[in-house]
C-alpha positions in Angstrom: 162.9 121.9 -141.3 160.8 119.2 -142.4 157.2 120.2 -142.8 155.9 117.4 -140.8 157.9 118.8 -137.9 156.4 122.3 -138.7 152.9 120.8 -138.5 153.3 118.7 -135.4 153.9 122.0 -133.5 150.9 123.6 -135.1 148.8 121.1 -133.2 147.4 121.8 -129.8 147.2 119.5 -126.9 144.5 119.7 -124.1 146.8 122.5 -122.5 147.2 124.6 -125.5 143.8 124.3 -127.2 141.9 127.7 -127.2 138.5 126.2 -128.2 136.1 128.7 -128.9 138.5 131.6 -128.2 140.7 130.5 -131.0 139.3 133.2 -133.1 140.0 136.0 -130.6 143.5 135.0 -130.4 143.6 134.9 -134.2 142.6 138.6 -134.1 145.5 139.7 -131.7 148.5 141.4 -133.1 151.3 139.6 -135.2 153.9 141.4 -133.7 155.7 139.2 -131.2 156.5 142.2 -128.8 153.2 143.6 -128.8 152.0 140.1 -128.2 154.3 139.6 -125.3 154.1 143.2 -123.9 149.9 142.8 -123.8 150.0 139.3 -122.2 152.3 140.6 -119.9 150.0 143.1 -118.9 147.3 140.5 -117.9 149.2 138.5 -115.7 151.0 139.1 -112.1 153.9 136.3 -111.5 153.1 135.0 -108.2 156.6 136.3 -106.6 155.3 139.6 -107.0 152.6 139.3 -104.4 154.8 137.4 -101.8 155.5 139.2 -98.4 156.9 142.9 -98.8 156.9 142.4 -102.7 153.1 143.4 -102.5 154.1 146.7 -101.0 157.5 147.5 -103.2 156.0 150.4 -104.8 156.5 148.8 -108.5 153.5 150.1 -110.5 154.2 147.9 -113.5 151.1 145.6 -112.5 149.1 148.6 -110.7 148.5 148.9 -107.1 149.2 145.3 -105.7 147.5 146.4 -102.2 144.0 146.3 -104.2 144.4 142.6 -104.6 142.3 140.8 -102.0 144.3 138.9 -99.5 141.5 136.0 -99.9 142.8 135.5 -103.3 145.5 133.0 -103.9 149.2 134.4 -104.8 149.5 131.5 -106.9 146.8 130.3 -109.5 148.6 128.1 -111.6 146.5 125.0 -110.5 143.3 126.8 -111.1 144.3 127.5 -114.2 146.4 124.9 -115.8 145.4 125.4 -119.5 145.8 128.2 -121.9 141.8 128.1 -122.4 141.3 128.4 -118.7 143.9 131.4 -118.5 142.2 133.3 -121.2 138.4 132.5 -120.2 139.2 133.8 -117.0 140.9 137.0 -118.1 137.7 137.9 -120.6 135.2 136.9 -117.8 137.1 139.3 -115.5 137.3 142.0 -118.1 136.5 141.3 -121.8 138.6 144.3 -122.9 141.9 142.4 -123.3 144.1 145.9 -123.1 147.2 147.0 -121.3 144.8 148.9 -119.1 143.6 145.8 -117.2 142.9 146.9 -113.3 145.4 145.0 -111.0 142.5 143.0 -109.3 141.3 141.5 -112.7 144.5 139.9 -113.5 145.7 136.5 -112.9 148.3 135.4 -110.9 150.7 133.0 -112.9 154.1 131.9 -113.2 156.5 131.6 -116.6 154.9 128.1 -117.4 151.5 129.8 -117.9 153.2 133.0 -119.8 154.9 130.4 -121.9 151.9 128.4 -122.5 149.7 131.3 -123.2 151.7 132.6 -125.9 152.2 129.0 -127.8 148.8 128.8 -127.9 148.0 132.3 -129.3 150.9 131.5 -131.8 149.6 128.0 -132.8 145.9 129.7 -133.1 147.7 131.7 -135.9 149.1 128.6 -137.5 152.6 129.5 -136.4 154.6 126.4 -135.1 155.5 126.9 -131.2 156.3 124.9 -128.4 156.9 125.5 -124.9 160.4 125.0 -123.3 161.5 124.0 -119.7 165.0 125.0 -118.6 167.2 127.6 -117.0 167.8 131.3 -117.6 171.0 133.0 -116.6 171.0 136.2 -114.2 174.3 138.1 -114.0 173.3 139.4 -110.7 173.6 136.5 -108.8 175.7 134.6 -111.6 173.3 131.1 -111.4 170.8 129.7 -113.8 166.9 129.8 -112.3 164.7 127.5 -113.7 162.5 128.8 -116.1 159.8 128.4 -118.9 160.0 130.1 -122.3 158.1 129.9 -125.6 159.8 128.6 -128.8 158.6 129.5 -132.5 159.5 129.0 -135.9 160.1 131.9 -138.0 158.9 131.2 -141.6 160.6 134.4 -142.8 163.8 133.8 -141.0 163.7 129.8 -141.3 164.7 129.2 -137.8 163.3 128.5 -134.4 163.1 131.6 -132.1 163.3 131.8 -128.1 161.2 134.3 -126.7 160.4 135.1 -123.2 156.8 136.8 -122.5 157.3 136.1 -118.5 160.2 138.9 -118.5 159.9 140.7 -121.5 159.5 144.0 -119.7 162.4 143.3 -117.2 165.6 145.1 -117.5 167.7 142.3 -118.9 170.9 142.0 -120.4 169.6 140.1 -123.4 166.9 140.1 -126.1 163.9 138.3 -124.7 162.4 138.1 -128.2 165.3 136.5 -129.5 167.4 134.7 -126.7 170.7 134.1 -127.3 171.5 130.4 -126.9 173.8 131.3 -124.0 171.2 132.8 -122.0 169.0 129.8 -122.0 169.9 126.3 -120.9 167.5 123.5 -122.0 166.6 121.2 -119.6 168.8 118.7 -121.5 171.7 121.1 -121.5 171.5 121.7 -117.7 171.3 118.0 -117.0 174.0 116.9 -119.3 176.5 120.0 -118.0 175.9 118.5 -114.3 176.0 115.0 -115.3 179.4 115.9 -116.8 180.4 118.0 -113.9 180.9 121.1 -116.3 178.1 123.0 -114.4 177.7 122.5 -110.4 174.3 122.0 -108.7 175.1 125.1 -106.7 175.2 126.9 -110.0 171.6 126.2 -110.6 168.8 127.5 -108.9 164.9 126.2 -108.2 162.3 127.3 -106.0 161.9 123.3 -105.1 165.7 123.0 -105.1 167.1 121.1 -102.2 170.4 120.3 -101.6 169.8 117.1 -99.2 167.8 115.6 -102.0 170.1 114.6 -104.7 172.5 112.0 -105.3 175.9 111.8 -106.4 175.3 112.9 -109.7 172.3 114.8 -110.3 169.6 116.5 -108.3 165.8 115.7 -108.8 164.7 119.1 -110.0 167.1 118.8 -112.9 165.5 115.4 -113.7 162.0 116.8 -113.3 163.0 119.6 -115.6 164.1 117.3 -118.2 160.8 115.2 -118.1 159.0 118.7 -118.3 160.6 119.7 -121.2 160.5 116.0 -123.2 156.9 116.4 -122.5 156.6 119.8 -123.9 158.5 118.8 -127.0 155.8 116.3 -127.4 153.1 118.9 -127.3 152.0 117.7 -123.6 152.9 120.7 -121.4 152.2 119.2 -118.1 151.9 121.3 -114.8 154.7 121.2 -112.0 152.8 119.1 -109.9 152.7 116.3 -112.4 156.0 114.3 -113.0 156.9 110.7 -113.7 155.6 108.3 -111.3 158.9 105.9 -111.8 161.4 108.3 -110.7 159.3 109.7 -107.7 158.7 105.9 -106.5 162.7 105.6 -106.8 162.8 108.7 -104.8 165.4 109.8 -107.4 168.0 107.2 -106.5 168.7 106.0 -109.7 171.0 103.4 -110.8 173.3 103.3 -114.1 170.9 101.8 -116.4 168.4 104.9 -115.6 171.0 107.4 -115.8 172.2 105.9 -119.3 168.4 106.0 -120.5 168.4 109.7 -119.4 171.8 110.4 -120.9 170.4 109.0 -124.1 167.2 111.0 -124.1 168.9 114.2 -122.9 171.4 114.0 -126.0 168.6 113.6 -128.4 166.9 116.4 -126.6 169.9 118.9 -127.4 168.7 118.7 -131.2 165.1 117.6 -131.2 164.3 118.8 -134.7 167.0 116.6 -136.0 166.1 113.8 -133.6 162.5 114.0 -133.7 161.3 110.6 -135.0 163.6 109.3 -132.6 162.2 111.3 -129.7 158.7 110.4 -130.8 159.6 106.6 -130.7 160.7 106.8 -127.2 157.4 108.7 -126.2 155.1 106.1 -127.8 157.2 103.1 -126.5 158.5 104.2 -123.0 155.8 104.3 -120.5 158.1 105.3 -117.7 158.6 108.8 -119.1 155.0 109.2 -119.2 153.1 107.8 -116.4 152.5 110.6 -113.9 152.0 111.1 -110.4 151.3 114.1 -108.4 148.5 116.1 -107.1 145.3 113.5 -107.3 147.3 111.2 -109.2 149.0 108.3 -106.9 
């Protein structure tokens, strides 16, 4: 692995920089399992607060009925950066332990979990990056949109996929070293659908809309591809932001658009081998970088 690539992924972005909390992160455990478990105990995924899920009797997070209804179920847009997440957790309780009260936890999705773990690893000078893609669940036989963390193990001399968000779930695979067939990167999902290897109904997203797709691909897959491209470039944008170019076209793309995306996706299949070309596209193709969504128009 080239040192320049490892050095790049040690760098922080406005989303992963921990500022004055860097030393706090450095002093956390160096064991990836302990890091993930401890982090999971600070955060409740919003899906666990929706409807009857608040009363399901699952005590892993604590008594969820103690959470005031005046709090948002989803706080991703309040805490879009790792710094904001960590600052809020410490503001509520400066004891960053597994015994955090349920009302002192934050409500963040998988993106936030992946982002916070990557930030902590970067603080420890470990190359890390957030990845957007799809995880396979055997119980319903589809791939669900998901964000995880990827870090470089100097000891094993390889990149390892790890899932802080689901590390305590009953999974059929190891969340601390996810097999390649259990997580599809956004590029893999895009190309599998594009080449008719994977059917759209085999991929699920919370924003999935069967009526909002063209003859080849659904907008969700294109957004995931853009999320992952930005993540690979150390720019871990939030769900509400996506390239303005595609939004203005309402995701009705011509063949030249698809050829560009095909080329990008194929490069993203091997981001380390194609790092220089990906950086070149990042620095020269503005259509992938000018964002809309939220307050951006």
